[in-house]
Backbone of each chain as nested JSON, in Angstrom:
{
  "chains": [
    {"id": "A", "residues": [
      {"number": 1, "name": "MET", "atoms": {"N": [54.092, 11.434, 58.482], "CA": [55.256, 10.913, 57.764], "C": [56.334, 11.99, 57.632]}},
      {"number": 2, "name": "ASP", "atoms": {"N": [55.914, 13.229, 57.338], "CA": [56.888, 14.308, 57.16], "C": [57.603, 14.667, 58.455]}},
      {"number": 3, "name": "ALA", "atoms": {"N": [56.903, 14.517, 59.582], "CA": [57.487, 14.938, 60.857], "C": [58.39, 13.877, 61.46]}},
      {"number": 4, "name": "VAL", "atoms": {"N": [58.071, 12.614, 61.237], "CA": [58.769, 11.541, 61.953], "C": [59.517, 10.601, 61.009]}},
      {"number": 5, "name": "THR", "atoms": {"N": [58.832, 10.075, 60.027], "CA": [59.372, 8.927, 59.29], "C": [60.335, 9.354, 58.19]}},
      {"number": 6, "name": "TYR", "atoms": {"N": [59.928, 10.275, 57.333], "CA": [60.799, 10.621, 56.208], "C": [62.098, 11.312, 56.625]}},
      {"number": 7, "name": "PRO", "atoms": {"N": [62.119, 12.098, 57.727], "CA": [63.405, 12.685, 58.136], "C": [64.373, 11.677, 58.743]}},
      {"number": 8, "name": "ASP", "atoms": {"N": [63.899, 10.482, 59.068], "CA": [64.768, 9.465, 59.669], "C": [65.889, 9.076, 58.693]}},
      {"number": 9, "name": "ASP", "atoms": {"N": [67.123, 9.073, 59.166], "CA": [68.266, 8.805, 58.284], "C": [68.204, 7.431, 57.646]}},
      {"number": 10, "name": "MET", "atoms": {"N": [67.805, 6.418, 58.432], "CA": [67.764, 5.06, 57.869], "C": [66.695, 4.944, 56.793]}},
      {"number": 11, "name": "VAL", "atoms": {"N": [65.562, 5.604, 57.011], "CA": [64.499, 5.598, 56.005], "C": [64.986, 6.28, 54.738]}},
      {"number": 12, "name": "GLY", "atoms": {"N": [65.585, 7.458, 54.911], "CA": [66.064, 8.2, 53.749], "C": [67.098, 7.427, 52.959]}},
      {"number": 13, "name": "GLU", "atoms": {"N": [68.02, 6.818, 53.666], "CA": [69.065, 6.051, 52.973], "C": [68.473, 4.833, 52.265]}},
      {"number": 14, "name": "PHE", "atoms": {"N": [67.521, 4.183, 52.921], "CA": [66.905, 3.007, 52.294], "C": [66.192, 3.395, 51.002]}},
      {"number": 15, "name": "ILE", "atoms": {"N": [65.401, 4.473, 51.07], "CA": [64.641, 4.881, 49.89], "C": [65.585, 5.344, 48.784]}},
      {"number": 16, "name": "GLN", "atoms": {"N": [66.568, 6.141, 49.142], "CA": [67.498, 6.634, 48.124], "C": [68.243, 5.5, 47.428]}},
      {"number": 17, "name": "ARG", "atoms": {"N": [68.592, 4.467, 48.202], "CA": [69.385, 3.374, 47.654], "C": [68.55, 2.42, 46.804]}},
      {"number": 18, "name": "ASN", "atoms": {"N": [67.277, 2.238, 47.189], "CA": [66.508, 1.135, 46.61], "C": [65.332, 1.531, 45.73]}},
      {"number": 19, "name": "LEU", "atoms": {"N": [64.934, 2.775, 45.766], "CA": [63.685, 3.167, 45.114], "C": [63.823, 4.53, 44.443]}},
      {"number": 20, "name": "VAL", "atoms": {"N": [62.924, 4.793, 43.502], "CA": [62.703, 6.154, 43.012], "C": [61.427, 6.653, 43.684]}},
      {"number": 21, "name": "ALA", "atoms": {"N": [61.552, 7.744, 44.445], "CA": [60.44, 8.24, 45.252], "C": [59.704, 9.35, 44.515]}},
      {"number": 22, "name": "VAL", "atoms": {"N": [58.377, 9.297, 44.583], "CA": [57.552, 10.342, 43.975], "C": [56.392, 10.654, 44.909]}},
      {"number": 23, "name": "ARG", "atoms": {"N": [56.105, 11.946, 45.097], "CA": [55.005, 12.386, 45.958], "C": [53.988, 13.132, 45.114]}},
      {"number": 24, "name": "VAL", "atoms": {"N": [52.733, 12.761, 45.338], "CA": [51.644, 13.355, 44.57], "C": [50.518, 13.726, 45.532]}},
      {"number": 25, "name": "PRO", "atoms": {"N": [49.925, 14.91, 45.417], "CA": [48.78, 15.226, 46.281], "C": [47.644, 14.231, 46.044]}},
      {"number": 26, "name": "SER", "atoms": {"N": [46.923, 13.923, 47.123], "CA": [45.891, 12.889, 47.026], "C": [44.709, 13.325, 46.156]}},
      {"number": 27, "name": "ASP", "atoms": {"N": [44.633, 14.623, 45.834], "CA": [43.542, 15.086, 44.967], "C": [44.013, 15.328, 43.526]}},
      {"number": 28, "name": "ALA", "atoms": {"N": [45.216, 14.868, 43.211], "CA": [45.763, 15.078, 41.86], "C": [45.14, 14.068, 40.893]}},
      {"number": 29, "name": "LYS", "atoms": {"N": [44.325, 14.555, 40.007], "CA": [43.697, 13.677, 39.022], "C": [44.453, 13.793, 37.698]}},
      {"number": 30, "name": "PRO", "atoms": {"N": [44.546, 12.711, 36.928], "CA": [43.785, 11.46, 37.073], "C": [44.461, 10.408, 37.944]}},
      {"number": 31, "name": "LEU", "atoms": {"N": [45.666, 10.719, 38.488], "CA": [46.427, 9.665, 39.151], "C": [45.704, 9.119, 40.389]}},
      {"number": 32, "name": "SER", "atoms": {"N": [45.137, 10.022, 41.21], "CA": [44.486, 9.545, 42.438], "C": [43.273, 8.674, 42.103]}},
      {"number": 33, "name": "ARG", "atoms": {"N": [42.595, 9.015, 41.03], "CA": [41.45, 8.178, 40.619], "C": [41.936, 6.841, 40.06]}},
      {"number": 34, "name": "GLN", "atoms": {"N": [43.006, 6.887, 39.293], "CA": [43.575, 5.665, 38.725], "C": [43.956, 4.676, 39.815]}},
      {"number": 35, "name": "PHE", "atoms": {"N": [44.461, 5.198, 40.962], "CA": [44.892, 4.328, 42.06], "C": [43.836, 4.225, 43.167]}},
      {"number": 36, "name": "ASN", "atoms": {"N": [42.647, 4.76, 42.94], "CA": [41.551, 4.66, 43.922], "C": [41.978, 5.157, 45.307]}},
      {"number": 37, "name": "VAL", "atoms": {"N": [42.579, 6.317, 45.349], "CA": [43.061, 6.864, 46.613], "C": [41.922, 7.601, 47.316]}},
      {"number": 38, "name": "VAL", "atoms": {"N": [41.613, 7.173, 48.536], "CA": [40.552, 7.821, 49.314], "C": [41.028, 8.273, 50.686]}},
      {"number": 39, "name": "TRP", "atoms": {"N": [42.266, 7.931, 51.052], "CA": [42.782, 8.338, 52.365], "C": [44.291, 8.472, 52.266]}},
      {"number": 40, "name": "THR", "atoms": {"N": [44.867, 9.257, 53.182], "CA": [46.311, 9.46, 53.142], "C": [46.952, 9.101, 54.475]}},
      {"number": 41, "name": "PRO", "atoms": {"N": [48.24, 8.795, 54.473], "CA": [49.021, 8.55, 53.266], "C": [48.687, 7.191, 52.65]}},
      {"number": 42, "name": "THR", "atoms": {"N": [48.608, 7.163, 51.332], "CA": [48.547, 5.908, 50.595], "C": [49.907, 5.712, 49.939]}},
      {"number": 43, "name": "LEU", "atoms": {"N": [50.556, 4.608, 50.286], "CA": [51.939, 4.34, 49.871], "C": [51.935, 3.112, 48.974]}},
      {"number": 44, "name": "VAL", "atoms": {"N": [52.489, 3.253, 47.768], "CA": [52.363, 2.204, 46.751], "C": [53.747, 1.887, 46.183]}},
      {"number": 45, "name": "ILE", "atoms": {"N": [54.013, 0.601, 45.999], "CA": [55.214, 0.165, 45.289], "C": [54.813, -0.234, 43.874]}},
      {"number": 46, "name": "LEU", "atoms": {"N": [55.499, 0.362, 42.901], "CA": [55.21, 0.132, 41.484], "C": [56.458, -0.409, 40.789]}},
      {"number": 47, "name": "ASP", "atoms": {"N": [56.213, -1.167, 39.72], "CA": [57.358, -1.559, 38.898], "C": [57.669, -0.444, 37.901]}},
      {"number": 48, "name": "GLN", "atoms": {"N": [58.637, -0.694, 37.034], "CA": [59.115, 0.353, 36.134], "C": [58.119, 0.698, 35.035]}},
      {"number": 49, "name": "ASP", "atoms": {"N": [57.062, -0.111, 34.921], "CA": [55.977, 0.205, 33.98], "C": [54.792, 0.857, 34.671]}},
      {"number": 50, "name": "GLY", "atoms": {"N": [54.914, 1.098, 35.986], "CA": [53.844, 1.752, 36.72], "C": [52.789, 0.804, 37.255]}},
      {"number": 51, "name": "LYS", "atoms": {"N": [53.056, -0.496, 37.239], "CA": [52.084, -1.468, 37.736], "C": [52.249, -1.642, 39.245]}},
      {"number": 52, "name": "GLU", "atoms": {"N": [51.115, -1.612, 39.946], "CA": [51.128, -1.718, 41.406], "C": [51.418, -3.146, 41.875]}},
      {"number": 53, "name": "HIS", "atoms": {"N": [52.258, -3.249, 42.952], "CA": [52.566, -4.561, 43.538], "C": [52.327, -4.614, 45.035]}},
      {"number": 54, "name": "HIS", "atoms": {"N": [52.183, -3.448, 45.682], "CA": [52.03, -3.441, 47.142], "C": [51.515, -2.062, 47.537]}},
      {"number": 55, "name": "ARG", "atoms": {"N": [50.632, -2.044, 48.567], "CA": [50.189, -0.738, 49.065], "C": [49.863, -0.81, 50.537]}},
      {"number": 56, "name": "THR", "atoms": {"N": [50.06, 0.312, 51.224], "CA": [49.593, 0.471, 52.592], "C": [48.906, 1.825, 52.699]}},
      {"number": 57, "name": "THR", "atoms": {"N": [48.018, 1.928, 53.655], "CA": [47.336, 3.188, 53.932], "C": [47.501, 3.519, 55.41]}},
      {"number": 58, "name": "GLY", "atoms": {"N": [47.841, 4.775, 55.702], "CA": [48.005, 5.222, 57.078], "C": [49.471, 5.354, 57.465]}},
      {"number": 59, "name": "PHE", "atoms": {"N": [49.669, 6.068, 58.578], "CA": [51.026, 6.373, 59.061], "C": [51.802, 5.115, 59.397]}},
      {"number": 60, "name": "LEU", "atoms": {"N": [53.084, 5.105, 59.051], "CA": [54.009, 4.051, 59.469], "C": [55.243, 4.712, 60.065]}},
      {"number": 61, "name": "PRO", "atoms": {"N": [55.683, 4.289, 61.26], "CA": [56.941, 4.794, 61.816], "C": [58.114, 4.199, 61.06]}},
      {"number": 62, "name": "PRO", "atoms": {"N": [59.316, 4.732, 61.276], "CA": [60.484, 4.214, 60.536], "C": [60.653, 2.71, 60.655]}},
      {"number": 63, "name": "ALA", "atoms": {"N": [60.463, 2.167, 61.84], "CA": [60.699, 0.726, 62.046], "C": [59.654, -0.145, 61.361]}},
      {"number": 64, "name": "GLU", "atoms": {"N": [58.593, 0.47, 60.86], "CA": [57.595, -0.284, 60.087], "C": [57.66, 0.042, 58.601]}},
      {"number": 65, "name": "LEU", "atoms": {"N": [58.055, 1.272, 58.27], "CA": [58.09, 1.619, 56.839], "C": [59.157, 0.809, 56.097]}},
      {"number": 66, "name": "ILE", "atoms": {"N": [60.35, 0.697, 56.673], "CA": [61.412, -0.022, 55.946], "C": [61.015, -1.471, 55.683]}},
      {"number": 67, "name": "PRO", "atoms": {"N": [60.553, -2.242, 56.669], "CA": [60.117, -3.606, 56.335], "C": [58.937, -3.649, 55.376]}},
      {"number": 68, "name": "SER", "atoms": {"N": [58.043, -2.677, 55.445], "CA": [56.939, -2.642, 54.498], "C": [57.451, -2.44, 53.072]}},
      {"number": 69, "name": "LEU", "atoms": {"N": [58.472, -1.585, 52.925], "CA": [59.053, -1.37, 51.591], "C": [59.802, -2.609, 51.112]}},
      {"number": 70, "name": "LEU", "atoms": {"N": [60.532, -3.267, 52.025], "CA": [61.2, -4.519, 51.652], "C": [60.171, -5.556, 51.194]}},
      {"number": 71, "name": "LEU", "atoms": {"N": [59.073, -5.64, 51.927], "CA": [58.012, -6.573, 51.55], "C": [57.467, -6.235, 50.159]}},
      {"number": 72, "name": "GLY", "atoms": {"N": [57.233, -4.963, 49.932], "CA": [56.691, -4.55, 48.644], "C": [57.625, -4.835, 47.486]}},
      {"number": 73, "name": "ILE", "atoms": {"N": [58.909, -4.554, 47.677], "CA": [59.871, -4.833, 46.607], "C": [59.978, -6.341, 46.402]}},
      {"number": 74, "name": "GLY", "atoms": {"N": [59.952, -7.088, 47.505], "CA": [59.974, -8.545, 47.389], "C": [58.774, -9.078, 46.636]}},
      {"number": 75, "name": "LYS", "atoms": {"N": [57.593, -8.525, 46.91], "CA": [56.385, -8.964, 46.205], "C": [56.456, -8.602, 44.722]}},
      {"number": 76, "name": "LEU", "atoms": {"N": [57.069, -7.465, 44.418], "CA": [57.269, -7.106, 43.002], "C": [58.095, -8.185, 42.303]}},
      {"number": 77, "name": "HIS", "atoms": {"N": [59.212, -8.578, 42.921], "CA": [60.045, -9.628, 42.306], "C": [59.272, -10.939, 42.219]}},
      {"number": 78, "name": "PHE", "atoms": {"N": [58.523, -11.272, 43.277], "CA": [57.735, -12.512, 43.277], "C": [56.745, -12.506, 42.11]}},
      {"number": 79, "name": "GLU", "atoms": {"N": [56.028, -11.419, 41.962], "CA": [54.997, -11.359, 40.925], "C": [55.587, -11.296, 39.515]}},
      {"number": 80, "name": "GLN", "atoms": {"N": [56.852, -10.924, 39.444], "CA": [57.545, -10.968, 38.148], "C": [58.37, -12.244, 37.991]}},
      {"number": 81, "name": "GLU", "atoms": {"N": [58.13, -13.198, 38.908], "CA": [58.732, -14.532, 38.874], "C": [60.255, -14.515, 38.963]}},
      {"number": 82, "name": "ARG", "atoms": {"N": [60.78, -13.51, 39.662], "CA": [62.216, -13.496, 40.0], "C": [62.324, -13.977, 41.449]}},
      {"number": 83, "name": "PHE", "atoms": {"N": [62.166, -15.278, 41.618], "CA": [61.958, -15.829, 42.953], "C": [63.2, -15.722, 43.834]}},
      {"number": 84, "name": "GLU", "atoms": {"N": [64.38, -15.887, 43.268], "CA": [65.586, -15.791, 44.1], "C": [65.753, -14.373, 44.644]}},
      {"number": 85, "name": "ASN", "atoms": {"N": [65.469, -13.374, 43.815], "CA": [65.528, -11.99, 44.298], "C": [64.508, -11.764, 45.41]}},
      {"number": 86, "name": "ALA", "atoms": {"N": [63.315, -12.304, 45.216], "CA": [62.262, -12.15, 46.22], "C": [62.693, -12.799, 47.538]}},
      {"number": 87, "name": "ILE", "atoms": {"N": [63.217, -14.019, 47.46], "CA": [63.642, -14.731, 48.674], "C": [64.711, -13.926, 49.414]}},
      {"number": 88, "name": "SER", "atoms": {"N": [65.647, -13.353, 48.684], "CA": [66.712, -12.569, 49.306], "C": [66.142, -11.376, 50.08]}},
      {"number": 89, "name": "LEU", "atoms": {"N": [65.154, -10.707, 49.513], "CA": [64.549, -9.558, 50.188], "C": [63.739, -9.984, 51.409]}},
      {"number": 90, "name": "PHE", "atoms": {"N": [63.001, -11.087, 51.3], "CA": [62.236, -11.566, 52.465], "C": [63.19, -12.031, 53.564]}},
      {"number": 91, "name": "ASP", "atoms": {"N": [64.313, -12.665, 53.175], "CA": [65.326, -13.043, 54.171], "C": [65.834, -11.811, 54.921]}},
      {"number": 92, "name": "LYS", "atoms": {"N": [66.126, -10.755, 54.169], "CA": [66.644, -9.536, 54.788], "C": [65.621, -8.939, 55.75]}},
      {"number": 93, "name": "LEU", "atoms": {"N": [64.374, -8.912, 55.318], "CA": [63.305, -8.376, 56.182], "C": [63.237, -9.177, 57.487]}},
      {"number": 94, "name": "LEU", "atoms": {"N": [63.273, -10.507, 57.362], "CA": [63.103, -11.346, 58.551], "C": [64.339, -11.333, 59.441]}},
      {"number": 95, "name": "ALA", "atoms": {"N": [65.511, -11.07, 58.856], "CA": [66.722, -10.973, 59.665], "C": [66.763, -9.667, 60.458]}},
      {"number": 96, "name": "GLN", "atoms": {"N": [66.239, -8.593, 59.861], "CA": [66.395, -7.278, 60.479], "C": [65.124, -6.758, 61.145]}},
      {"number": 97, "name": "TYR", "atoms": {"N": [63.958, -7.265, 60.719], "CA": [62.699, -6.696, 61.209], "C": [61.683, -7.797, 61.543]}},
      {"number": 98, "name": "ALA", "atoms": {"N": [62.157, -8.831, 62.23], "CA": [61.29, -9.975, 62.534], "C": [60.112, -9.585, 63.422]}},
      {"number": 99, "name": "GLY", "atoms": {"N": [60.251, -8.48, 64.159], "CA": [59.168, -8.048, 65.028], "C": [58.206, -7.081, 64.379]}},
      {"number": 100, "name": "SER", "atoms": {"N": [58.393, -6.803, 63.092], "CA": [57.529, -5.826, 62.425], "C": [56.222, -6.456, 61.978]}},
      {"number": 101, "name": "HIS", "atoms": {"N": [55.272, -5.594, 61.625], "CA": [53.969, -6.081, 61.16], "C": [54.049, -6.709, 59.759]}},
      {"number": 102, "name": "SER", "atoms": {"N": [55.153, -6.508, 59.073], "CA": [55.313, -7.094, 57.736], "C": [55.909, -8.502, 57.788]}},
      {"number": 103, "name": "ALA", "atoms": {"N": [56.385, -8.922, 58.948], "CA": [57.185, -10.142, 59.016], "C": [56.386, -11.396, 58.664]}},
      {"number": 104, "name": "ALA", "atoms": {"N": [55.192, -11.528, 59.198], "CA": [54.425, -12.758, 58.948], "C": [54.141, -12.926, 57.456]}},
      {"number": 105, "name": "GLU", "atoms": {"N": [53.792, -11.83, 56.795], "CA": [53.533, -11.913, 55.35], "C": [54.811, -12.286, 54.598]}},
      {"number": 106, "name": "ALA", "atoms": {"N": [55.956, -11.798, 55.096], "CA": [57.236, -12.149, 54.464], "C": [57.532, -13.638, 54.612]}},
      {"number": 107, "name": "VAL", "atoms": {"N": [57.212, -14.213, 55.777], "CA": [57.402, -15.662, 55.959], "C": [56.567, -16.414, 54.924]}},
      {"number": 108, "name": "TYR", "atoms": {"N": [55.339, -15.97, 54.752], "CA": [54.433, -16.638, 53.806], "C": [54.965, -16.537, 52.368]}},
      {"number": 109, "name": "TYR", "atoms": {"N": [55.293, -15.326, 51.946], "CA": [55.725, -15.149, 50.553], "C": [57.111, -15.734, 50.296]}},
      {"number": 110, "name": "ARG", "atoms": {"N": [57.955, -15.777, 51.321], "CA": [59.248, -16.444, 51.143], "C": [59.032, -17.926, 50.858]}},
      {"number": 111, "name": "ALA", "atoms": {"N": [58.112, -18.526, 51.598], "CA": [57.834, -19.947, 51.388], "C": [57.236, -20.202, 50.002]}},
      {"number": 112, "name": "VAL", "atoms": {"N": [56.325, -19.351, 49.597], "CA": [55.711, -19.534, 48.278], "C": [56.753, -19.32, 47.174]}},
      {"number": 113, "name": "SER", "atoms": {"N": [57.641, -18.361, 47.385], "CA": [58.721, -18.131, 46.41], "C": [59.625, -19.351, 46.322]}},
      {"number": 114, "name": "ARG", "atoms": {"N": [59.938, -19.938, 47.485], "CA": [60.789, -21.138, 47.48], "C": [60.075, -22.284, 46.765]}},
      {"number": 115, "name": "TYR", "atoms": {"N": [58.791, -22.404, 47.016], "CA": [58.023, -23.458, 46.334], "C": [58.04, -23.236, 44.818]}},
      {"number": 116, "name": "LYS", "atoms": {"N": [57.797, -21.994, 44.409], "CA": [57.756, -21.704, 42.972], "C": [59.123, -21.93, 42.323]}},
      {"number": 117, "name": "ALA", "atoms": {"N": [60.196, -21.682, 43.098], "CA": [61.542, -21.842, 42.55], "C": [61.951, -23.305, 42.47]}},
      {"number": 118, "name": "THR", "atoms": {"N": [61.448, -24.129, 43.392], "CA": [61.948, -25.511, 43.484], "C": [60.905, -26.571, 43.166]}},
      {"number": 119, "name": "LYS", "atoms": {"N": [59.615, -26.196, 43.23], "CA": [58.498, -27.144, 43.08], "C": [58.469, -28.177, 44.205]}},
      {"number": 120, "name": "LYS", "atoms": {"N": [59.133, -27.85, 45.303], "CA": [59.11, -28.738, 46.465], "C": [58.217, -28.129, 47.547]}},
      {"number": 121, "name": "ALA", "atoms": {"N": [57.398, -28.982, 48.179], "CA": [56.393, -28.486, 49.113], "C": [56.934, -28.235, 50.517]}},
      {"number": 122, "name": "GLU", "atoms": {"N": [58.123, -28.716, 50.797], "CA": [58.64, -28.608, 52.167], "C": [58.667, -27.167, 52.69]}},
      {"number": 123, "name": "PRO", "atoms": {"N": [59.062, -26.178, 51.884], "CA": [59.057, -24.803, 52.4], "C": [57.672, -24.333, 52.856]}},
      {"number": 124, "name": "LEU", "atoms": {"N": [56.63, -24.826, 52.221], "CA": [55.279, -24.42, 52.619], "C": [54.948, -24.97, 54.009]}},
      {"number": 125, "name": "LYS", "atoms": {"N": [55.298, -26.209, 54.232], "CA": [55.039, -26.811, 55.54], "C": [55.878, -26.126, 56.62]}},
      {"number": 126, "name": "GLU", "atoms": {"N": [57.127, -25.805, 56.285], "CA": [57.988, -25.104, 57.243], "C": [57.418, -23.718, 57.571]}},
      {"number": 127, "name": "ALA", "atoms": {"N": [56.86, -23.06, 56.57], "CA": [56.27, -21.739, 56.813], "C": [55.068, -21.856, 57.738]}},
      {"number": 128, "name": "TYR", "atoms": {"N": [54.243, -22.854, 57.514], "CA": [53.109, -23.077, 58.423], "C": [53.607, -23.226, 59.852]}},
      {"number": 129, "name": "GLN", "atoms": {"N": [54.636, -24.04, 60.046], "CA": [55.161, -24.279, 61.39], "C": [55.753, -23.003, 61.987]}},
      {"number": 130, "name": "GLN", "atoms": {"N": [56.484, -22.241, 61.166], "CA": [57.07, -21.001, 61.683], "C": [56.002, -19.973, 62.03]}},
      {"number": 131, "name": "LEU", "atoms": {"N": [54.993, -19.886, 61.172], "CA": [53.925, -18.919, 61.442], "C": [53.144, -19.303, 62.7]}},
      {"number": 132, "name": "GLN", "atoms": {"N": [52.909, -20.587, 62.895], "CA": [52.233, -21.029, 64.111], "C": [53.076, -20.737, 65.349]}},
      {"number": 133, "name": "ALA", "atoms": {"N": [54.393, -20.871, 65.211], "CA": [55.279, -20.667, 66.363], "C": [55.506, -19.187, 66.672]}},
      {"number": 134, "name": "ASP", "atoms": {"N": [55.736, -18.394, 65.614], "CA": [56.196, -17.013, 65.823], "C": [55.105, -15.961, 65.63]}},
      {"number": 135, "name": "TYR", "atoms": {"N": [54.13, -16.261, 64.775], "CA": [53.088, -15.26, 64.467], "C": [51.711, -15.93, 64.477]}},
      {"number": 136, "name": "PRO", "atoms": {"N": [51.342, -16.609, 65.561], "CA": [50.138, -17.454, 65.553], "C": [48.84, -16.675, 65.372]}},
      {"number": 137, "name": "SER", "atoms": {"N": [48.83, -15.383, 65.742], "CA": [47.594, -14.614, 65.614], "C": [47.509, -13.855, 64.294]}},
      {"number": 138, "name": "SER", "atoms": {"N": [48.518, -14.008, 63.437], "CA": [48.499, -13.266, 62.177], "C": [47.565, -13.933, 61.172]}},
      {"number": 139, "name": "GLU", "atoms": {"N": [47.067, -13.134, 60.249], "CA": [46.224, -13.71, 59.193], "C": [47.017, -14.671, 58.325]}},
      {"number": 140, "name": "TRP", "atoms": {"N": [48.349, -14.489, 58.273], "CA": [49.179, -15.339, 57.422], "C": [49.332, -16.73, 58.001]}},
      {"number": 141, "name": "ALA", "atoms": {"N": [49.22, -16.847, 59.323], "CA": [49.186, -18.181, 59.928], "C": [47.933, -18.921, 59.472]}},
      {"number": 142, "name": "GLN", "atoms": {"N": [46.825, -18.194, 59.39], "CA": [45.594, -18.824, 58.9], "C": [45.722, -19.206, 57.432]}},
      {"number": 143, "name": "ARG", "atoms": {"N": [46.282, -18.309, 56.638], "CA": [46.376, -18.589, 55.197], "C": [47.282, -19.788, 54.909]}},
      {"number": 144, "name": "ALA", "atoms": {"N": [48.244, -20.026, 55.815], "CA": [49.155, -21.149, 55.629], "C": [48.606, -22.443, 56.224]}},
      {"number": 145, "name": "ALA", "atoms": {"N": [47.463, -22.381, 56.867], "CA": [46.939, -23.562, 57.573], "C": [46.826, -24.807, 56.691]}},
      {"number": 146, "name": "PRO", "atoms": {"N": [46.405, -24.691, 55.432], "CA": [46.325, -25.907, 54.611], "C": [47.659, -26.622, 54.425]}},
      {"number": 147, "name": "TYR", "atoms": {"N": [48.766, -25.891, 54.601], "CA": [50.078, -26.482, 54.339], "C": [50.476, -27.483, 55.433]}},
      {"number": 148, "name": "ARG", "atoms": {"N": [49.736, -27.483, 56.55], "CA": [50.045, -28.476, 57.597], "C": [49.764, -29.886, 57.094]}},
      {"number": 149, "name": "LEU", "atoms": {"N": [48.962, -30.008, 56.058], "CA": [48.591, -31.315, 55.528], "C": [49.589, -31.86, 54.522]}},
      {"number": 150, "name": "LEU", "atoms": {"N": [50.568, -31.035, 54.149], "CA": [51.522, -31.474, 53.121], "C": [52.511, -32.496, 53.675]}}
    ]},
    {"id": "B", "residues": [
      {"number": 1, "name": "MET", "atoms": {"N": [71.806, 16.251, 55.131], "CA": [71.509, 14.959, 55.77], "C": [71.722, 13.829, 54.766]}},
      {"number": 2, "name": "ALA", "atoms": {"N": [72.45, 12.786, 55.196], "CA": [72.803, 11.709, 54.28], "C": [71.58, 11.01, 53.716]}},
      {"number": 3, "name": "GLY", "atoms": {"N": [70.537, 10.895, 54.526], "CA": [69.382, 10.132, 54.102], "C": [68.293, 10.954, 53.466]}},
      {"number": 4, "name": "LYS", "atoms": {"N": [68.558, 12.183, 53.1], "CA": [67.509, 13.036, 52.567], "C": [66.951, 12.462, 51.264]}},
      {"number": 5, "name": "ILE", "atoms": {"N": [65.63, 12.413, 51.186], "CA": [64.964, 11.76, 50.06], "C": [64.804, 12.743, 48.898]}},
      {"number": 6, "name": "GLN", "atoms": {"N": [65.175, 12.293, 47.715], "CA": [64.969, 13.085, 46.498], "C": [63.598, 12.723, 45.938]}},
      {"number": 7, "name": "TRP", "atoms": {"N": [62.613, 13.56, 46.201], "CA": [61.248, 13.282, 45.745], "C": [61.026, 13.839, 44.35]}},
      {"number": 8, "name": "GLU", "atoms": {"N": [60.518, 13.004, 43.467], "CA": [60.006, 13.513, 42.194], "C": [58.571, 14.003, 42.411]}},
      {"number": 9, "name": "LYS", "atoms": {"N": [58.108, 14.849, 41.496], "CA": [56.766, 15.421, 41.661], "C": [55.781, 14.936, 40.616]}},
      {"number": 10, "name": "ASP", "atoms": {"N": [56.253, 14.149, 39.655], "CA": [55.318, 13.603, 38.666], "C": [55.742, 12.203, 38.272]}},
      {"number": 11, "name": "MET", "atoms": {"N": [54.746, 11.425, 37.892], "CA": [54.96, 10.008, 37.622], "C": [55.841, 9.77, 36.401]}},
      {"number": 12, "name": "ASP", "atoms": {"N": [55.677, 10.579, 35.376], "CA": [56.458, 10.35, 34.156], "C": [57.95, 10.434, 34.445]}},
      {"number": 13, "name": "THR", "atoms": {"N": [58.325, 11.448, 35.211], "CA": [59.738, 11.586, 35.574], "C": [60.193, 10.41, 36.434]}},
      {"number": 14, "name": "ALA", "atoms": {"N": [59.346, 10.024, 37.378], "CA": [59.704, 8.909, 38.263], "C": [59.889, 7.62, 37.47]}},
      {"number": 15, "name": "LEU", "atoms": {"N": [59.0, 7.358, 36.529], "CA": [59.108, 6.125, 35.748], "C": [60.331, 6.154, 34.829]}},
      {"number": 16, "name": "ARG", "atoms": {"N": [60.623, 7.315, 34.289], "CA": [61.844, 7.425, 33.466], "C": [63.081, 7.126, 34.3]}},
      {"number": 17, "name": "ARG", "atoms": {"N": [63.121, 7.718, 35.506], "CA": [64.264, 7.454, 36.397], "C": [64.313, 5.988, 36.797]}},
      {"number": 18, "name": "ALA", "atoms": {"N": [63.154, 5.405, 37.073], "CA": [63.104, 4.0, 37.505], "C": [63.706, 3.092, 36.431]}},
      {"number": 19, "name": "LYS", "atoms": {"N": [63.348, 3.354, 35.188], "CA": [63.897, 2.533, 34.096], "C": [65.393, 2.773, 33.943]}},
      {"number": 20, "name": "SER", "atoms": {"N": [65.793, 4.016, 34.065], "CA": [67.198, 4.35, 33.912], "C": [68.057, 3.751, 35.025]}},
      {"number": 21, "name": "GLU", "atoms": {"N": [67.529, 3.769, 36.263], "CA": [68.306, 3.332, 37.421], "C": [68.031, 1.882, 37.809]}},
      {"number": 22, "name": "GLY", "atoms": {"N": [67.051, 1.247, 37.146], "CA": [66.732, -0.149, 37.464], "C": [66.132, -0.333, 38.839]}},
      {"number": 23, "name": "LYS", "atoms": {"N": [65.282, 0.602, 39.255], "CA": [64.681, 0.546, 40.597], "C": [63.156, 0.56, 40.498]}},
      {"number": 24, "name": "PRO", "atoms": {"N": [62.479, 0.019, 41.514], "CA": [61.03, 0.22, 41.611], "C": [60.706, 1.665, 41.994]}},
      {"number": 25, "name": "VAL", "atoms": {"N": [59.423, 1.992, 41.925], "CA": [58.94, 3.325, 42.289], "C": [58.199, 3.245, 43.63]}},
      {"number": 26, "name": "PHE", "atoms": {"N": [58.472, 4.218, 44.482], "CA": [57.735, 4.388, 45.732], "C": [56.852, 5.62, 45.574]}},
      {"number": 27, "name": "LEU", "atoms": {"N": [55.545, 5.394, 45.506], "CA": [54.578, 6.468, 45.254], "C": [53.845, 6.799, 46.552]}},
      {"number": 28, "name": "ASP", "atoms": {"N": [53.924, 8.057, 46.965], "CA": [53.267, 8.523, 48.19], "C": [52.192, 9.54, 47.818]}},
      {"number": 29, "name": "PHE", "atoms": {"N": [50.934, 9.145, 48.031], "CA": [49.839, 10.108, 47.909], "C": [49.681, 10.781, 49.27]}},
      {"number": 30, "name": "PHE", "atoms": {"N": [49.914, 12.093, 49.32], "CA": [49.866, 12.814, 50.592], "C": [48.687, 13.777, 50.637]}},
      {"number": 31, "name": "ASN", "atoms": {"N": [48.349, 14.17, 51.87], "CA": [47.264, 15.129, 52.089], "C": [47.771, 16.535, 51.802]}},
      {"number": 32, "name": "PRO", "atoms": {"N": [47.225, 17.207, 50.773], "CA": [47.737, 18.541, 50.435], "C": [47.276, 19.616, 51.418]}},
      {"number": 33, "name": "GLY", "atoms": {"N": [46.391, 19.229, 52.365], "CA": [45.949, 20.183, 53.381], "C": [44.754, 21.003, 52.967]}}
    ]}
  ]
}
């Protein structure tokens, strides 16, 4: 991460604009024990109270870290029931990083956010169709499979 | 460099900044070597 990803200008600008960044050695207790850290890098998105909403383990290049962070911030908004904010972030991820490993999960959570915001099932069925078309081998296509029946 | 990241070194400071700036926290556990 130090050699490739963090020096990248787009990564740096994204983090500076959207997040407060903190680095902690993986053997720093009690924090590493609190977060069950056993391998590095472990990257976690937290809310302002320190509650975890998203994590990844292992190296990510710039083109994967930014969508992963967008996904994490979107999931934070989703879990705090700010669905319109979440949808906006998932839209941005899918517009700019549709080929990333975070994209299929963003399609899924965007649909669930739309459902939670509107109580209408159509977004879930649309997500199933999009996942089958664009990300058929992803686990999120499987997780959306029940929505084909809606 | 325009994109240089301002890393905090402890959680308390990061959480204080997060509340002040209205942002989430990005926590990186790294290998100290």
